[in-house]
C-alpha positions in Angstrom: 2.9 -107.6 -93.7 3.1 -109.1 -97.3 1.8 -105.9 -98.8 4.3 -103.7 -96.9 7.2 -105.7 -97.6 6.2 -105.7 -101.3 5.9 -102.1 -101.4 9.1 -101.6 -99.8 10.7 -103.9 -102.2 9.3 -102.0 -105.2 10.2 -98.7 -103.7 14.0 -99.9 -103.3 14.2 -101.2 -106.8 12.8 -97.7 -108.3 15.4 -95.9 -106.0 18.1 -98.4 -107.3 17.2 -97.8 -111.0 17.0 -94.0 -110.5 20.5 -94.0 -109.0 21.8 -96.2 -111.8 20.3 -93.7 -114.3 21.9 -90.8 -112.7 25.3 -92.5 -112.5 25.0 -93.6 -116.3 24.1 -90.0 -117.2 26.9 -88.6 -115.2 29.5 -91.0 -116.8 28.1 -90.1 -120.3 28.6 -86.5 -119.5 32.1 -87.0 -118.3 33.0 -89.1 -121.3 31.6 -86.3 -123.7 33.7 -83.9 -122.0 36.7 -85.9 -122.5 35.9 -86.3 -126.1 35.0 -82.8 -127.0 38.3 -81.9 -128.7 37.9 -84.6 -131.5 35.7 -82.4 -133.6 32.8 -85.0 -133.9 29.2 -84.0 -134.1 27.0 -84.5 -131.2 23.6 -83.2 -132.3 21.3 -85.3 -134.7 21.3 -83.7 -138.2 17.7 -84.4 -139.1 15.6 -85.2 -135.9 12.3 -83.7 -137.2 11.9 -87.0 -139.5 10.9 -88.7 -136.3 9.8 -85.9 -134.1 6.5 -84.3 -133.9 7.7 -81.4 -132.0 5.6 -82.2 -129.1 5.9 -80.2 -125.8 8.1 -81.4 -123.0 7.2 -80.9 -119.4 10.6 -79.8 -118.2 11.3 -77.5 -121.1 9.9 -74.7 -123.0 8.9 -75.6 -126.5 8.6 -73.3 -129.4 4.9 -73.3 -130.5 3.9 -74.9 -133.9 7.1 -75.1 -135.9 5.7 -77.9 -138.1 2.7 -75.7 -139.2 5.1 -72.7 -140.0 7.4 -75.0 -142.2 4.5 -76.4 -144.1 3.2 -73.0 -144.6 6.7 -71.8 -145.8 6.3 -74.2 -148.9 3.4 -72.3 -150.3 4.3 -70.1 -153.3 3.8 -66.9 -151.7 5.7 -67.4 -148.6 8.4 -69.2 -150.5 9.1 -66.2 -152.8 9.3 -63.9 -149.8 11.6 -66.2 -147.8 14.0 -66.7 -151.0 14.1 -63.1 -151.7 15.5 -62.5 -148.2 17.7 -65.5 -147.7 19.3 -65.5 -151.1 20.5 -61.9 -150.9 21.9 -62.4 -147.3 23.6 -65.9 -148.2 25.2 -64.5 -151.5 26.7 -61.4 -149.8 30.5 -61.1 -150.0 32.2 -61.3 -146.5 35.5 -61.2 -144.9 37.2 -61.7 -141.4 39.0 -58.5 -139.9 39.9 -57.4 -136.5 37.2 -55.7 -134.4 38.1 -52.0 -133.9 39.3 -51.3 -130.3 39.9 -55.0 -129.5 43.4 -56.1 -128.1 45.9 -56.7 -130.5 46.8 -60.5 -131.0 50.0 -62.0 -132.2 50.1 -62.9 -136.0 46.7 -61.4 -136.8 47.2 -62.1 -140.7 47.7 -65.8 -140.0 44.7 -66.0 -137.8 42.6 -64.3 -140.3 43.6 -66.8 -142.9 42.8 -69.7 -140.6 39.3 -68.4 -139.7 38.5 -67.6 -143.4 39.6 -71.2 -144.4 37.5 -72.5 -141.5 34.3 -70.6 -142.4 34.8 -71.6 -146.0 34.4 -75.1 -145.0 32.7 -75.2 -141.6 32.2 -79.0 -141.7 32.9 -81.8 -144.3 29.3 -81.5 -145.9 28.5 -77.9 -146.2 30.2 -74.8 -147.4 29.6 -71.2 -145.8 26.6 -70.6 -148.1 25.0 -73.8 -147.7 25.3 -73.4 -143.8 24.1 -69.8 -144.1 21.0 -70.7 -146.0 19.9 -73.4 -143.5 20.2 -71.2 -140.6 18.7 -68.1 -142.4 15.6 -70.5 -143.1 15.0 -71.3 -139.6 15.5 -67.5 -138.5 13.1 -66.2 -141.2 10.5 -69.2 -140.7 10.5 -69.5 -136.8 12.7 -67.0 -135.4 15.3 -69.6 -134.3 18.8 -70.5 -135.6 21.1 -72.8 -134.2 24.8 -73.8 -134.9 26.7 -76.4 -133.0 30.2 -75.7 -132.3 32.9 -78.5 -131.6 36.7 -78.1 -131.3 38.7 -80.3 -133.8 42.1 -80.0 -132.3 43.4 -79.1 -135.7 45.5 -75.9 -135.8 44.5 -75.3 -139.5 41.0 -76.1 -138.9 40.2 -75.5 -135.4 36.5 -75.4 -135.3 33.7 -77.5 -136.8 30.2 -75.8 -137.5 27.1 -78.0 -137.8 23.6 -76.7 -138.6 21.0 -77.5 -136.2 17.5 -77.9 -136.5 16.4 -74.9 -134.1 12.9 -76.2 -133.5 14.3 -79.2 -131.6 16.4 -77.0 -129.1 14.9 -76.3 -125.9 16.4 -73.7 -123.4 17.1 -74.8 -119.8 15.7 -72.5 -117.4 18.2 -73.5 -114.6 21.2 -72.2 -116.5 23.8 -70.5 -114.1 25.3 -68.3 -116.7 28.5 -70.0 -117.1 29.8 -70.9 -120.5 30.7 -74.4 -119.6 27.3 -75.2 -118.0 24.5 -76.9 -119.7 22.1 -74.3 -121.3 20.4 -76.1 -124.3 18.7 -79.5 -124.8 18.0 -81.1 -128.1 15.0 -83.3 -128.3 15.8 -86.0 -130.8 12.5 -88.0 -130.6 14.5 -91.2 -129.6 13.9 -93.5 -126.5 16.2 -94.1 -123.8 18.4 -92.1 -121.4 20.3 -90.6 -124.3 17.2 -89.4 -126.1 17.9 -85.6 -125.3 21.3 -84.2 -126.0 22.6 -81.8 -123.4 24.6 -78.9 -124.6 26.6 -76.3 -122.8 26.5 -72.6 -123.7 29.9 -72.8 -125.6 28.9 -75.6 -127.6 25.8 -74.2 -129.3 24.9 -70.8 -130.9 21.4 -70.1 -130.5 20.1 -67.0 -132.5 16.8 -65.3 -132.0 15.0 -62.9 -134.4 13.1 -60.0 -132.7 14.0 -61.2 -129.2 11.4 -60.2 -126.4 11.4 -60.1 -122.5 8.3 -62.3 -122.0 9.6 -65.3 -123.7 13.1 -66.9 -124.4 12.3 -67.6 -127.9 12.3 -65.2 -131.1 9.7 -64.2 -133.5 10.1 -65.2 -137.1 8.9 -63.1 -140.2 6.6 -65.8 -141.2 5.1 -65.9 -137.8 4.2 -62.2 -138.2 2.8 -62.7 -141.7 1.2 -66.0 -141.1 -2.4 -64.6 -140.8 -2.1 -62.1 -143.6 -0.7 -64.5 -146.0 -3.3 -67.2 -145.0 -6.0 -64.8 -145.8 -4.6 -64.0 -149.2 -4.3 -67.5 -150.1 -7.8 -68.3 -148.8 -9.2 -65.5 -150.9 -7.2 -66.9 -153.9 -8.5 -70.5 -153.5 -12.0 -69.0 -153.2 -11.7 -67.1 -156.3 -10.2 -70.1 -158.1 -13.1 -72.3 -157.2 -15.5 -69.6 -158.1 -14.0 -69.3 -161.5 -13.7 -72.9 -162.2 -17.4 -73.7 -161.4 -19.0 -70.6 -162.8 -22.4 -70.8 -164.5 -24.0 -68.2 -166.7 -26.8 -66.6 -164.7 -28.5 -64.9 -167.7 -29.3 -65.9 -171.3 -30.0 -63.5 -174.1 -32.4 -64.5 -176.9 -31.8 -62.8 -180.2 -34.7 -63.5 -182.7 -34.1 -63.2 -186.4 -30.5 -62.6 -185.9 -27.8 -63.9 -188.6 -24.8 -65.9 -187.5 -22.6 -63.1 -188.2 -24.6 -60.8 -185.9 -24.2 -63.5 -183.2 -20.4 -63.7 -183.6 -20.1 -59.9 -183.5 -22.3 -59.8 -180.2 -19.9 -62.5 -178.5 -16.8 -60.6 -179.6 -18.3 -57.5 -178.1 
């Protein structure tokens, strides 16, 4: 009887804790929806400092993003990445109406507001710095993410924040509605607020080379990973061979003058 009572008490306590956690998460989501219009950032800027990009049971992780990012710092890969990224980030751009779209009132004023908003997407970044960070993730891993937060300011209506695409997990139970939770950011922290839930209209997730068998994209560095690795391996082998080279043959010249020795060496 004591074992039965103890087991029942433990089950009741676990059920009570689960109920409290669900109510706490529901309250956090409600509070987050009420404070969406203040323009404050919800995602963590640099979660990769404390995160090892380990897989989660309830989500579909992007494979080996840390290995790709370390590989992107090698000279050959970095030169190729900068060649693509700098040309795109340095391009001139402008905001204009989409052909065939419905005409809106005051289009010129809207264009001015959008241009000013994109020039300064958030207090820390310019358009180029934001584009460079997102392009880096796209080229390396095929994932690029930007958080969208409404500010409530008519002159600066939207705040755009670059997000580490490797920390974004896609929810398989998304119902297709813009206001429903579609993404989840794994921050590496502990506790009920460790993962940040984001609706479809709160995050723009870009995929390079989308495919049907996976929800993730395919980065350019992923495609060239094996080829560049083989090239670097051959380069390292050639460097070691040249630095540790030993003369295999010796030539003995009898009755030769020093001038003849020098002439032979130069030849």
